[in-house]
C-alpha positions as CSV (number, residue, x, y, z in Angstrom):
1,X,0.0,0.0,0.0
2,X,1.4,3.4,-1.0
3,X,1.5,6.2,1.5
4,X,-1.0,8.9,0.7
5,X,0.4,12.2,-0.6
6,X,-1.2,15.3,0.7
7,X,-0.7,18.2,-1.6
8,X,-0.3,21.6,-0.1
9,X,-2.0,24.6,-1.5
10,X,0.4,27.3,-2.5
11,X,-0.7,30.9,-2.2
12,X,1.1,33.5,-4.2
13,X,2.1,36.6,-2.2
14,X,3.1,39.8,-4.0
15,X,5.7,41.9,-2.2
16,X,6.0,45.6,-3.0
17,X,7.8,48.6,-1.5
18,X,6.8,52.2,-1.2
19,X,9.0,55.3,-1.5
20,X,9.6,55.2,2.3
21,X,10.8,51.6,2.2
22,X,7.8,50.1,3.8
23,X,7.1,46.5,2.5
24,X,3.6,45.6,1.6
25,X,2.5,42.0,1.1
26,X,-0.8,40.8,-0.5
27,X,-2.4,37.5,-1.3
28,X,-5.0,38.1,-4.0
29,X,-6.4,34.5,-3.6
30,X,-7.5,35.2,-0.1
31,X,-7.8,39.0,-0.2
32,X,-5.2,39.2,2.6
33,X,-2.9,42.2,3.1
34,X,0.0,42.9,5.5
35,X,2.9,45.3,5.8
36,X,6.2,45.5,7.7
37,X,9.2,47.7,8.1
38,X,11.3,44.8,6.8
39,X,10.7,42.1,4.2
40,X,10.9,39.5,7.0
41,X,8.3,41.3,9.1
42,X,6.0,41.7,6.1
43,X,6.4,38.0,5.3
44,X,5.7,37.0,8.9
45,X,2.6,39.3,9.0
46,X,1.1,38.0,5.8
47,X,1.7,34.4,6.9
48,X,-0.2,35.1,10.1
49,X,-3.0,36.8,8.1
50,X,-3.3,33.9,5.8
51,X,-3.3,31.4,8.7
52,X,-6.3,33.3,10.1
53,X,-8.1,33.5,6.7
54,X,-7.5,29.8,6.1
55,X,-8.8,28.9,9.5
56,X,-11.9,31.2,9.2
57,X,-12.7,29.8,5.7
58,X,-12.3,26.2,6.9
59,X,-9.7,25.6,4.2
60,X,-6.9,23.0,4.4
61,X,-4.4,24.3,6.9
62,X,-1.5,22.8,5.0
63,X,-0.2,25.5,2.7
64,X,3.0,27.1,1.4
65,X,3.7,30.6,0.2
66,X,5.3,31.7,-3.0
67,X,6.7,35.2,-2.7
68,X,7.0,37.4,-5.8
69,X,8.9,40.7,-5.6
70,X,7.6,43.7,-7.4
71,X,10.6,45.8,-6.5
């Protein structure tokens, strides 16, 4: 018997930066947005926002993020 393979949903996150250097992250699939003073902070904040959205929408909690830089 072969082990079952659980596929993770991958959500694309767009990272952008404003003229003051603030990093903005958005996940269009879930309409989630976050920001941070650093890229790491923005990534952590969007991950938390997506975790809350996934939980609220009763979606599979096993997911990964694909970050796309717009800057």
